[in-house]
N, C-alpha and C positions, 0 to 999 in steps of 0.2 A: 466889972473882971473880963466880961467875953468879950470885950470891946477893945481891952489892953492887950487880951493872947493874940486878936485880928491884925490891928497894928503892929505887934512886935513879930507875927510870922510873914509879915509881907517886906519887913524890912533885914531879917534874919538873911543867915544863911539857908541852905536846904532844911527845910521842915516837912516831913511825911512824903519825902521823895520827890519833892518839887525843887527847881532852883529858882531864885529870886532872879528880876531883869538885873542887875547887878553883875551877878555871875555871868549871866546869858552874853551881856554887853562885853564884859571881860573873854569870855569863849571867842565870839568873834574877832574881837580885836587881835587877839592872837590869829587866828584865824586867817585873816586878813592881813597880817604883817609876812605869817607865813608865805603866803599863796604871792605875795608882791616879791618878796625874797626870790621864790624860784623862778617867777617870771623874768624879773632883773637878771639871774642867770641864763635862763632857755634864751633871752634877749642876745647876751653876751656870744652864746654859742651858735647863734643863727646866725649873726653878723660875720664872726669868724669863721664860718663855712663858704656864707655868701661872700668873704672876701677871698678866701685860697681858690674857690672857684672862679671869681673874675680872673683871677692871674692865671690859672692853668689854662682858660679859653684865651687868655691873651696870647700867652706863651706858643697855644696849639697854632693860634690864626698869626703868629708871626711864623713859626716853621713851616707852617703849609704854604704860605708868600714865598719863603726864600725856596721850597721844594717847588712850585710853580714856575718863579725864575731858573732855574734850575733845569728842568724838563724842557724851557721854552728856548733854552740856550743850547742843550744836547740836541734838541729837534733841527736847531737853525745850521747847526754842525754838522750835523747828520747829512741834511738835505743839500745844503753848500756842497759838500764833499760828494756825493752821488752825481750832483749837475756836473764837478769838475774833473771826474773820473768815471764815466759813464760805463766802461769797457770793463772794469776792475767790479762795478757795482751789479753789472750782467752777467759775468763769472762769479762773484759770490751768491750769486739768487739762483743760478745754475746746481752752482755745489750743496747749496742748502739744501736744494730740491730733491737731489739725487740721495742724499746723507739720509734725508728724510721718507724718501719709499722704501730707500734700505731698510730702516729700522721699523717700517709701520707694516713691511710685507710679510703675510702670511705665507708658511712653508709647510 
């Protein structure tokens, strides 16, 4: 009779506050499934954020290249004007110096 009790205790559900191996296996499988689902969702979010960051970086690089070209064009145009009109350039420099000295003078 004692042997029958032991055999039924190992194959049945919770007995005396202990869980059977089958119950632990079901719990582990459920936890594994939940973790797997959460990991897949996290991967999708990370991939989406990575893609958005790549697009933003590319857009900033394109804008920087355009600004660099415009800056170079502006510098070349200004240098060409100063070379072609030295008297006007000198007069503008003297006027700017005079204005700055008046603005920064202490009274």
